C-alpha positions in Angstrom: -86.2 -42.8 -242.7 -86.1 -39.1 -242.9 -84.0 -37.6 -240.1 -82.4 -40.9 -239.2 -78.6 -41.5 -239.3 -77.3 -44.6 -240.9 -73.9 -46.0 -240.4 -72.0 -47.3 -243.5 -68.8 -49.2 -242.8 -65.8 -48.3 -244.8 -62.3 -46.9 -244.7 -60.9 -43.5 -245.4 -57.3 -43.2 -246.6 -55.2 -40.1 -246.5 -52.4 -40.1 -249.1 -49.1 -38.4 -249.0 -48.6 -35.5 -251.4 -46.1 -37.4 -253.6 -48.5 -40.2 -254.6 -48.8 -40.0 -258.5 -52.6 -40.2 -258.5 -53.2 -37.6 -255.8 -53.0 -33.8 -255.9 -53.6 -33.9 -259.7 -56.0 -31.6 -261.3 -58.1 -33.1 -264.2 -61.3 -31.9 -265.8 -64.2 -34.0 -266.9 -64.6 -37.7 -266.5 -63.1 -40.6 -268.4 -65.4 -43.6 -268.7 -64.2 -47.2 -268.8 -61.3 -46.9 -266.4 -62.7 -49.3 -263.9 -63.8 -52.9 -264.4 -67.6 -53.4 -263.9 -66.9 -56.4 -261.6 -64.9 -56.4 -258.3 -61.7 -58.3 -257.8 -61.1 -59.4 -254.2 -63.8 -57.0 -253.1 -62.1 -54.0 -254.7 -62.4 -52.2 -258.1 -59.8 -53.0 -260.7 -58.2 -50.4 -263.0 -58.6 -51.5 -266.6 -57.8 -48.2 -268.4 -54.6 -47.1 -270.1 -51.8 -45.8 -267.8 -52.2 -42.1 -267.3 -55.9 -42.0 -268.4 -58.1 -40.0 -266.1 -55.0 -38.9 -264.0 -54.4 -42.5 -262.9 -50.8 -43.6 -263.4 -51.6 -47.3 -263.6 -53.1 -50.4 -262.1 -50.6 -50.6 -259.2 -51.1 -47.1 -258.0 -54.9 -47.5 -258.3 -54.8 -50.6 -256.1 -53.2 -48.5 -253.4 -56.4 -46.5 -253.2 -58.0 -49.6 -251.6 -55.2 -51.1 -249.5 -53.0 -49.8 -246.7 -49.5 -49.0 -247.9 -47.0 -47.9 -245.2 -45.4 -44.6 -246.2 -48.0 -44.0 -248.9 -51.3 -43.7 -247.1 -52.9 -43.8 -243.7 -56.3 -45.3 -243.1 -58.9 -44.4 -240.5 
């Protein structure tokens, strides 16, 4: 496999600079913020609001869905 390119399907999202979870500087990691099982094929935020620089479950869900005026997928 060395030297071969593999294609991995996925989406990239560019968020505007006013999203509460983006453009925030945090140091270190915070374990236990995301459920170990997927919900509707996406991760679910299960931490406390504000933990790890994530403002809450609703803003975290925007990381995995297209939201007009909030992010742009490619």
